[in-house]
N, CA, C and O atoms as CSV, one atom per row, in Angstrom:
chain,resi,resn,atom,element,x,y,z
A,1,MET,N,N,0.842,-1.176,0.000
A,1,MET,CA,C,0.000,0.000,0.000
A,1,MET,C,C,0.886,1.237,0.000
A,1,MET,O,O,1.842,1.333,0.770
A,2,SER,N,N,0.558,2.177,-0.869
A,2,SER,CA,C,1.357,3.394,-0.926
A,2,SER,C,C,0.995,4.318,0.234
A,2,SER,O,O,-0.064,4.193,0.848
A,3,THR,N,N,1.893,5.233,0.508
A,3,THR,CA,C,1.656,6.197,1.578
A,3,THR,C,C,0.428,7.042,1.275
A,3,THR,O,O,-0.382,7.300,2.165
A,4,LEU,N,N,0.282,7.474,0.024
A,4,LEU,CA,C,-0.860,8.302,-0.350
A,4,LEU,C,C,-2.170,7.527,-0.188
A,4,LEU,O,O,-3.158,8.070,0.306
A,5,GLU,N,N,-2.174,6.274,-0.600
A,5,GLU,CA,C,-3.395,5.473,-0.443
A,5,GLU,C,C,-3.758,5.334,1.031
A,5,GLU,O,O,-4.933,5.417,1.385
A,6,ASN,N,N,-2.772,5.126,1.888
A,6,ASN,CA,C,-3.045,5.021,3.316
A,6,ASN,C,C,-3.565,6.352,3.872
A,6,ASN,O,O,-4.494,6.372,4.679
A,7,GLU,N,N,-2.956,7.465,3.431
A,7,GLU,CA,C,-3.421,8.784,3.868
A,7,GLU,C,C,-4.876,9.013,3.465
A,7,GLU,O,O,-5.662,9.556,4.241
A,8,ILE,N,N,-5.229,8.596,2.251
A,8,ILE,CA,C,-6.597,8.772,1.765
A,8,ILE,C,C,-7.565,7.915,2.581
A,8,ILE,O,O,-8.673,8.353,2.889
A,9,LYS,N,N,-7.154,6.713,2.926
A,9,LYS,CA,C,-8.008,5.861,3.763
A,9,LYS,C,C,-8.265,6.509,5.120
A,9,LYS,O,O,-9.396,6.516,5.606
A,10,VAL,N,N,-7.217,7.053,5.726
A,10,VAL,CA,C,-7.359,7.735,7.019
A,10,VAL,C,C,-8.265,8.952,6.847
A,10,VAL,O,O,-9.115,9.216,7.697
A,11,LEU,N,N,-8.088,9.689,5.758
A,11,LEU,CA,C,-8.914,10.861,5.488
A,11,LEU,C,C,-10.386,10.470,5.335
A,11,LEU,O,O,-11.264,11.158,5.856
A,12,ILE,N,N,-10.656,9.392,4.638
A,12,ILE,CA,C,-12.033,8.913,4.470
A,12,ILE,C,C,-12.651,8.618,5.835
A,12,ILE,O,O,-13.773,9.034,6.123
A,13,ILE,N,N,-11.914,7.904,6.661
A,13,ILE,CA,C,-12.416,7.525,7.988
A,13,ILE,C,C,-12.671,8.761,8.843
A,13,ILE,O,O,-13.718,8.875,9.480
A,14,GLU,N,N,-11.713,9.687,8.855
A,14,GLU,CA,C,-11.843,10.883,9.689
A,14,GLU,C,C,-12.903,11.844,9.170
A,14,GLU,O,O,-13.738,12.322,9.937
A,15,ALA,N,N,-12.874,12.129,7.869
A,15,ALA,CA,C,-13.797,13.111,7.294
A,15,ALA,C,C,-15.245,12.654,7.358
A,15,ALA,O,O,-16.154,13.471,7.509
A,16,LEU,N,N,-15.458,11.354,7.245
A,16,LEU,CA,C,-16.823,10.844,7.217
A,16,LEU,C,C,-17.254,10.258,8.553
A,16,LEU,O,O,-18.376,9.767,8.682
A,17,GLY,N,N,-16.374,10.305,9.545
A,17,GLY,CA,C,-16.724,9.815,10.873
A,17,GLY,C,C,-17.082,8.342,10.896
A,17,GLY,O,O,-18.007,7.930,11.595
A,18,LEU,N,N,-16.348,7.551,10.130
A,18,LEU,CA,C,-16.622,6.114,10.081
A,18,LEU,C,C,-16.044,5.441,11.320
A,18,LEU,O,O,-14.831,5.421,11.525
A,19,GLU,N,N,-16.917,4.903,12.123
A,19,GLU,CA,C,-16.472,4.247,13.353
A,19,GLU,C,C,-16.237,2.770,13.085
A,19,GLU,O,O,-16.816,2.192,12.166
A,20,ASP,N,N,-15.391,2.175,13.888
A,20,ASP,CA,C,-15.102,0.738,13.814
A,20,ASP,C,C,-14.494,0.314,12.489
A,20,ASP,O,O,-14.586,-0.856,12.114
A,21,ILE,N,N,-13.871,1.250,11.768
A,21,ILE,CA,C,-13.191,0.921,10.517
A,21,ILE,C,C,-11.763,1.433,10.612
A,21,ILE,O,O,-11.528,2.557,11.056
A,22,THR,N,N,-10.811,0.609,10.196
A,22,THR,CA,C,-9.414,1.009,10.158
A,22,THR,C,C,-8.975,1.086,8.694
A,22,THR,O,O,-9.651,0.543,7.821
A,23,PRO,N,N,-7.862,1.748,8.419
A,23,PRO,CA,C,-7.374,1.779,7.033
A,23,PRO,C,C,-7.184,0.378,6.451
A,23,PRO,O,O,-7.396,0.171,5.256
A,24,ALA,N,N,-6.793,-0.568,7.273
A,24,ALA,CA,C,-6.584,-1.940,6.787
A,24,ALA,C,C,-7.889,-2.600,6.350
A,24,ALA,O,O,-7.870,-3.555,5.574
A,25,ASP,N,N,-9.026,-2.095,6.844
A,25,ASP,CA,C,-10.330,-2.655,6.478
A,25,ASP,C,C,-10.779,-2.210,5.085
A,25,ASP,O,O,-11.702,-2.792,4.516
A,26,ILE,N,N,-10.136,-1.190,4.540
A,26,ILE,CA,C,-10.536,-0.651,3.241
A,26,ILE,C,C,-9.574,-1.154,2.175
A,26,ILE,O,O,-8.393,-0.807,2.177
A,27,ASP,N,N,-10.086,-1.968,1.271
A,27,ASP,CA,C,-9.282,-2.497,0.172
A,27,ASP,C,C,-9.040,-1.389,-0.850
A,27,ASP,O,O,-9.960,-0.641,-1.181
A,28,ASP,N,N,-7.820,-1.278,-1.349
A,28,ASP,CA,C,-7.464,-0.235,-2.308
A,28,ASP,C,C,-8.350,-0.253,-3.554
A,28,ASP,O,O,-8.619,0.793,-4.144
A,29,ASN,N,N,-8.798,-1.442,-3.949
A,29,ASN,CA,C,-9.555,-1.584,-5.191
A,29,ASN,C,C,-11.034,-1.875,-4.976
A,29,ASN,O,O,-11.753,-2.152,-5.936
A,30,ALA,N,N,-11.499,-1.818,-3.731
A,30,ALA,CA,C,-12.917,-2.052,-3.448
A,30,ALA,C,C,-13.711,-0.786,-3.745
A,30,ALA,O,O,-13.219,0.326,-3.557
A,31,GLU,N,N,-14.928,-0.965,-4.206
A,31,GLU,CA,C,-15.806,0.168,-4.487
A,31,GLU,C,C,-16.075,0.944,-3.202
A,31,GLU,O,O,-16.323,0.348,-2.154
A,32,LEU,N,N,-16.025,2.262,-3.283
A,32,LEU,CA,C,-16.306,3.097,-2.116
A,32,LEU,C,C,-17.797,3.364,-1.963
A,32,LEU,O,O,-18.277,3.603,-0.855
A,33,PHE,N,N,-18.524,3.325,-3.062
A,33,PHE,CA,C,-19.943,3.653,-3.050
A,33,PHE,C,C,-20.790,2.417,-3.309
A,33,PHE,O,O,-20.294,1.407,-3.808
A,34,GLY,N,N,-22.064,2.503,-2.967
A,34,GLY,CA,C,-22.973,1.393,-3.223
A,34,GLY,C,C,-22.639,0.185,-2.381
A,34,GLY,O,O,-22.526,0.273,-1.158
A,35,ASP,N,N,-22.480,-0.953,-3.051
A,35,ASP,CA,C,-22.259,-2.217,-2.345
A,35,ASP,C,C,-20.897,-2.337,-1.687
A,35,ASP,O,O,-20.690,-3.223,-0.857
A,36,GLY,N,N,-19.967,-1.465,-2.040
A,36,GLY,CA,C,-18.636,-1.533,-1.441
A,36,GLY,C,C,-18.644,-1.020,-0.018
A,36,GLY,O,O,-19.229,-1.645,0.867
A,37,LEU,N,N,-18.003,0.108,0.208
A,37,LEU,CA,C,-17.929,0.712,1.539
A,37,LEU,C,C,-19.269,1.324,1.938
A,37,LEU,O,O,-19.505,1.588,3.117
A,38,GLY,N,N,-20.136,1.549,0.970
A,38,GLY,CA,C,-21.476,2.043,1.250
A,38,GLY,C,C,-21.607,3.552,1.340
A,38,GLY,O,O,-22.567,4.054,1.925
A,39,LEU,N,N,-20.654,4.285,0.768
A,39,LEU,CA,C,-20.736,5.740,0.790
A,39,LEU,C,C,-21.841,6.208,-0.153
A,39,LEU,O,O,-22.234,5.492,-1.074
A,40,ASP,N,N,-22.340,7.438,0.095
A,40,ASP,CA,C,-23.380,7.999,-0.755
A,40,ASP,C,C,-22.951,9.358,-1.298
A,40,ASP,O,O,-21.805,9.765,-1.110
A,41,SER,N,N,-23.854,10.058,-1.966
A,41,SER,CA,C,-23.500,11.317,-2.620
A,41,SER,C,C,-23.093,12.399,-1.623
A,41,SER,O,O,-22.225,13.217,-1.929
A,42,VAL,N,N,-23.698,12.420,-0.447
A,42,VAL,CA,C,-23.307,13.392,0.577
A,42,VAL,C,C,-21.881,13.097,1.038
A,42,VAL,O,O,-21.085,14.014,1.242
A,43,ASP,N,N,-21.567,11.817,1.199
A,43,ASP,CA,C,-20.208,11.417,1.563
A,43,ASP,C,C,-19.217,11.858,0.486
A,43,ASP,O,O,-18.103,12.277,0.799
A,44,ALA,N,N,-19.620,11.765,-0.777
A,44,ALA,CA,C,-18.744,12.161,-1.878
A,44,ALA,C,C,-18.410,13.648,-1.791
A,44,ALA,O,O,-17.267,14.049,-2.006
A,45,LEU,N,N,-19.414,14.460,-1.474
A,45,LEU,CA,C,-19.174,15.902,-1.338
A,45,LEU,C,C,-18.222,16.188,-0.183
A,45,LEU,O,O,-17.283,16.970,-0.326
A,46,GLU,N,N,-18.465,15.557,0.957
A,46,GLU,CA,C,-17.609,15.764,2.127
A,46,GLU,C,C,-16.191,15.292,1.851
A,46,GLU,O,O,-15.225,15.951,2.235
A,47,LEU,N,N,-16.066,14.150,1.186
A,47,LEU,CA,C,-14.748,13.622,0.850
A,47,LEU,C,C,-14.030,14.545,-0.122
A,47,LEU,O,O,-12.832,14.791,0.022
A,48,GLY,N,N,-14.751,15.053,-1.106
A,48,GLY,CA,C,-14.154,15.982,-2.062
A,48,GLY,C,C,-13.613,17.232,-1.378
A,48,GLY,O,O,-12.512,17.688,-1.686
A,49,LEU,N,N,-14.392,17.784,-0.447
A,49,LEU,CA,C,-13.946,18.967,0.291
A,49,LEU,C,C,-12.721,18.653,1.140
A,49,LEU,O,O,-11.784,19.449,1.205
A,50,ALA,N,N,-12.729,17.489,1.789
A,50,ALA,CA,C,-11.591,17.094,2.625
A,50,ALA,C,C,-10.331,16.916,1.781
A,50,ALA,O,O,-9.245,17.316,2.198
A,51,LEU,N,N,-10.470,16.318,0.595
A,51,LEU,CA,C,-9.318,16.137,-0.298
A,51,LEU,C,C,-8.768,17.484,-0.759
A,51,LEU,O,O,-7.554,17.681,-0.807
A,52,GLN,N,N,-9.665,18.405,-1.096
A,52,GLN,CA,C,-9.222,19.729,-1.534
A,52,GLN,C,C,-8.464,20.446,-0.422
A,52,GLN,O,O,-7.425,21.063,-0.657
A,53,LYS,N,N,-8.997,20.355,0.780
A,53,LYS,CA,C,-8.372,21.023,1.925
A,53,LYS,C,C,-7.022,20.403,2.261
A,53,LYS,O,O,-6.044,21.121,2.468
A,54,ARG,N,N,-6.962,19.080,2.317
A,54,ARG,CA,C,-5.742,18.378,2.723
A,54,ARG,C,C,-4.637,18.498,1.697
A,54,ARG,O,O,-3.479,18.718,2.054
A,55,TYR,N,N,-4.982,18.356,0.411
A,55,TYR,CA,C,-3.949,18.287,-0.621
A,55,TYR,C,C,-3.841,19.547,-1.472
A,55,TYR,O,O,-2.995,19.615,-2.364
A,56,GLY,N,N,-4.677,20.538,-1.215
A,56,GLY,CA,C,-4.601,21.789,-1.965
A,56,GLY,C,C,-4.913,21.635,-3.437
A,56,GLY,O,O,-4.368,22.355,-4.273
A,57,ILE,N,N,-5.793,20.695,-3.757
A,57,ILE,CA,C,-6.162,20.462,-5.149
A,57,ILE,C,C,-7.529,21.083,-5.419
A,57,ILE,O,O,-8.268,21.416,-4.492
A,58,THR,N,N,-7.850,21.233,-6.689
A,58,THR,CA,C,-9.157,21.722,-7.095
A,58,THR,C,C,-9.910,20.575,-7.736
A,58,THR,O,O,-9.388,19.887,-8.613
A,59,ILE,N,N,-11.138,20.374,-7.295
A,59,ILE,CA,C,-11.969,19.324,-7.875
A,59,ILE,C,C,-13.162,19.991,-8.542
A,59,ILE,O,O,-14.014,20.575,-7.872
A,60,ASP,N,N,-13.214,19.901,-9.846
A,60,ASP,CA,C,-14.318,20.454,-10.619
A,60,ASP,C,C,-15.326,19.342,-10.870
A,60,ASP,O,O,-14.999,18.352,-11.524
A,61,PRO,N,N,-16.566,19.489,-10.353
A,61,PRO,CA,C,-17.557,18.416,-10.526
A,61,PRO,C,C,-17.884,18.129,-11.988
A,61,PRO,O,O,-18.433,17.073,-12.304
A,62,GLU,N,N,-17.554,19.051,-12.873
A,62,GLU,CA,C,-17.817,18.851,-14.295
A,62,GLU,C,C,-16.712,18.060,-14.994
A,62,GLU,O,O,-16.817,17.747,-16.179
A,63,THR,N,N,-15.654,17.741,-14.251
A,63,THR,CA,C,-14.544,16.991,-14.831
A,63,THR,C,C,-15.036,15.645,-15.350
A,63,THR,O,O,-15.786,14.935,-14.682
A,64,ARG,N,N,-14.604,15.325,-16.529
A,64,ARG,CA,C,-14.977,14.057,-17.129
A,64,ARG,C,C,-14.453,12.902,-16.285
A,64,ARG,O,O,-13.337,12.965,-15.769
A,65,ASN,N,N,-15.238,11.869,-16.143
A,65,ASN,CA,C,-14.865,10.658,-15.406
A,65,ASN,C,C,-14.710,10.883,-13.898
A,65,ASN,O,O,-14.050,10.090,-13.227
A,66,MET,N,N,-15.304,11.941,-13.360
A,66,MET,CA,C,-15.162,12.198,-11.919
A,66,MET,C,C,-15.670,11.010,-11.098
A,66,MET,O,O,-15.078,10.662,-10.076
A,67,ARG,N,N,-16.746,10.399,-11.536
A,67,ARG,CA,C,-17.283,9.249,-10.812
A,67,ARG,C,C,-16.258,8.120,-10.735
A,67,ARG,O,O,-16.124,7.470,-9.698
A,68,SER,N,N,-15.540,7.888,-11.820
A,68,SER,CA,C,-14.535,6.813,-11.797
A,68,SER,C,C,-13.332,7.197,-10.942
A,68,SER,O,O,-12.691,6.324,-10.357
A,69,HIS,N,N,-13.012,8.494,-10.858
A,69,HIS,CA,C,-11.906,8.928,-10.000
A,69,HIS,C,C,-12.213,8.633,-8.534
A,69,HIS,O,O,-11.305,8.332,-7.759
A,70,PHE,N,N,-13.478,8.717,-8.155
A,70,PHE,CA,C,-13.881,8.501,-6.767
A,70,PHE,C,C,-14.338,7.061,-6.510
A,70,PHE,O,O,-14.843,6.768,-5.427
A,71,ALA,N,N,-14.175,6.173,-7.466
A,71,ALA,CA,C,-14.691,4.816,-7.334
A,71,ALA,C,C,-13.960,3.984,-6.278
A,71,ALA,O,O,-14.590,3.245,-5.521
A,72,THR,N,N,-12.633,4.104,-6.228
A,72,THR,CA,C,-11.833,3.301,-5.302
A,72,THR,C,C,-10.726,4.161,-4.701
A,72,THR,O,O,-10.446,5.254,-5.191
A,73,VAL,N,N,-10.110,3.670,-3.656
A,73,VAL,CA,C,-8.969,4.374,-3.057
A,73,VAL,C,C,-7.824,4.456,-4.061
A,73,VAL,O,O,-7.155,5.486,-4.152
A,74,ALA,N,N,-7.594,3.392,-4.808
A,74,ALA,CA,C,-6.521,3.394,-5.808
A,74,ALA,C,C,-6.772,4.483,-6.860
A,74,ALA,O,O,-5.848,5.201,-7.243
A,75,ASN,N,N,-8.016,4.603,-7.323
A,75,ASN,CA,C,-8.347,5.639,-8.304
A,75,ASN,C,C,-8.175,7.034,-7.709
A,75,ASN,O,O,-7.641,7.929,-8.363
A,76,LEU,N,N,-8.626,7.217,-6.473
A,76,LEU,CA,C,-8.472,8.510,-5.810
A,76,LEU,C,C,-7.007,8.882,-5.669
A,76,LEU,O,O,-6.632,10.037,-5.868
A,77,SER,N,N,-6.184,7.913,-5.328
A,77,SER,CA,C,-4.757,8.138,-5.181
A,77,SER,C,C,-4.145,8.631,-6.486
A,77,SER,O,O,-3.364,9.582,-6.491
A,78,GLN,N,N,-4.501,7.985,-7.588
A,78,GLN,CA,C,-3.997,8.392,-8.902
A,78,GLN,C,C,-4.488,9.797,-9.252
A,78,GLN,O,O,-3.723,10.612,-9.768
A,79,PHE,N,N,-5.767,10.082,-8.971
A,79,PHE,CA,C,-6.350,11.385,-9.263
A,79,PHE,C,C,-5.651,12.485,-8.458
A,79,PHE,O,O,-5.288,13.523,-9.011
A,80,VAL,N,N,-5.463,12.257,-7.156
A,80,VAL,CA,C,-4.817,13.250,-6.307
A,80,VAL,C,C,-3.375,13.482,-6.767
A,80,VAL,O,O,-2.917,14.623,-6.822
A,81,SER,N,N,-2.668,12.412,-7.093
A,81,SER,CA,C,-1.283,12.550,-7.583
A,81,SER,C,C,-1.241,13.387,-8.849
A,81,SER,O,O,-0.390,14.266,-8.987
A,82,ALA,N,N,-2.155,13.119,-9.774
A,82,ALA,CA,C,-2.190,13.864,-11.026
A,82,ALA,C,C,-2.520,15.334,-10.785
A,82,ALA,O,O,-1.934,16.209,-11.421
A,83,GLN,N,N,-3.448,15.615,-9.877
A,83,GLN,CA,C,-3.840,16.988,-9.588
A,83,GLN,C,C,-2.715,17.758,-8.899
A,83,GLN,O,O,-2.512,18.943,-9.163
A,84,ARG,N,N,-2.000,17.086,-8.029
A,84,ARG,CA,C,-0.910,17.747,-7.304
A,84,ARG,C,C,0.252,18.086,-8.219
A,84,ARG,O,O,0.949,19.075,-7.990
A,85,SER,N,N,0.471,17.289,-9.246
A,85,SER,CA,C,1.596,17.542,-10.142
A,85,SER,C,C,1.200,18.400,-11.338
A,85,SER,O,O,2.050,18.753,-12.155
A,86,ALA,N,N,-0.072,18.735,-11.446
A,86,ALA,CA,C,-0.563,19.551,-12.584
A,86,ALA,C,C,-0.275,21.019,-12.358
A,86,ALA,O,O,-0.611,21.852,-13.200
């Protein structure tokens, strides 16, 4: 697991107030929404704000493939890395 992926897992847990879940409980490639971790659209907004604040990135909801960027921790990690280096 990369450092960024672990940081994102901790951020998800803290920002969304997920109790009884540790970073090790979240699979890098498991779906975050729906049948996976069970996050919803409100969680997506809160997570987006937390990512912007923590990493100083800009998230435009009109960005193409935004849903796929937020699908898994691995995808989020790649998205954040790309945004930070842009």
